[in-house]
C-alpha positions as CSV (number, residue, x, y, z in Angstrom):
1,M,-8.8,113.6,142.4
2,P,-5.9,115.2,140.6
3,R,-3.9,113.0,138.3
4,P,-0.1,113.2,138.3
5,D,1.7,114.8,135.3
6,A,2.7,112.4,132.7
7,V,6.4,111.8,132.1
8,P,7.4,114.0,129.2
9,S,8.6,112.1,126.1
10,P,12.3,112.4,125.2
11,R,11.3,113.8,121.8
12,H,9.2,116.6,123.3
13,S,12.0,117.6,125.8
14,L,14.5,117.6,122.9
15,M,12.3,119.8,120.8
16,R,11.8,122.3,123.6
17,R,15.6,122.3,124.2
18,L,16.2,122.8,120.4
19,W,13.8,125.8,120.2
20,R,15.2,127.4,123.3
21,I,18.7,127.2,121.9
22,F,17.5,128.5,118.5
23,R,15.9,131.5,120.2
24,L,19.2,132.3,122.0
25,L,21.1,131.9,118.7
26,S,18.8,134.2,116.8
27,V,19.4,136.9,119.4
28,L,23.1,136.3,119.2
29,S,23.0,136.5,115.4
30,M,21.1,139.8,115.5
31,V,23.7,141.3,117.9
32,I,26.6,140.2,115.7
33,A,24.8,141.6,112.7
34,A,24.3,144.9,114.4
35,I,28.0,145.0,115.3
36,A,28.9,144.3,111.7
37,V,26.6,147.1,110.4
38,L,28.1,149.5,112.9
39,L,31.6,148.6,111.7
40,V,30.7,148.9,108.0
41,A,29.0,152.3,108.6
42,R,31.9,153.6,110.7
43,G,34.4,152.6,108.1
44,D,32.9,154.7,105.2
45,R,30.5,157.6,105.6
46,T,29.2,157.2,102.0
47,V,27.8,153.8,102.5
48,H,24.3,153.3,101.0
49,I,21.4,151.8,103.0
50,H,21.3,148.8,100.6
51,M,24.9,147.9,101.7
52,L,23.9,148.1,105.3
53,I,20.8,145.9,104.8
54,A,22.8,143.4,102.8
55,T,25.5,143.3,105.5
56,A,23.0,142.8,108.3
57,L,21.1,140.0,106.4
58,G,24.2,138.3,105.3
59,V,26.0,138.2,108.6
60,A,22.8,137.3,110.6
61,L,21.9,134.5,108.3
62,M,25.4,133.1,108.1
63,V,25.9,133.2,111.9
64,L,22.4,131.6,112.4
65,L,23.2,128.9,109.8
66,G,26.5,128.0,111.3
67,T,25.5,127.9,114.9
68,G,22.2,126.2,114.0
69,L,24.0,123.3,112.2
70,M,26.5,123.0,115.1
71,T,23.5,122.9,117.5
72,L,21.9,120.1,115.5
73,I,25.1,118.1,115.6
74,F,25.4,118.6,119.3
75,L,21.8,117.6,120.0
76,S,22.0,114.6,117.7
77,S,25.1,113.4,119.5
78,S,23.6,113.8,122.9
79,S,20.2,112.2,122.0
80,G,21.7,108.9,121.0
81,H,20.7,109.0,117.3
82,D,24.4,108.8,116.3
83,E,24.9,105.6,118.4
84,Q,21.9,104.0,116.7
85,A,23.3,104.8,113.2
86,V,26.7,103.5,114.0
87,T,25.3,100.3,115.5
88,H,23.1,99.8,112.4
89,I,26.1,100.2,110.1
90,H,28.2,97.7,112.1
91,K,25.4,95.2,112.1
92,D,25.2,95.4,108.3
93,E,29.0,94.9,108.0
94,D,28.9,91.8,110.2
95,E,26.3,90.1,108.0
């Protein structure tokens, strides 16, 4: 007799959502880095490969860092963790 699927935990579904968003953001950061490298290469024909690599890494990591932190803020807010922290602070102030 087959057993029904268990109800997924909120933590598991949140982690799946987080990794799905991070995969999309990594693709976005690579696209933006490629655009930045093309713009730098188009601007000056004597650009060295080291400059292009530094531009690609710098832009990709900064876009990924910024969007990743904003994603964490969004997911933290939607998961209810912020509400728990605010409630805990208010309880400490009342005592």
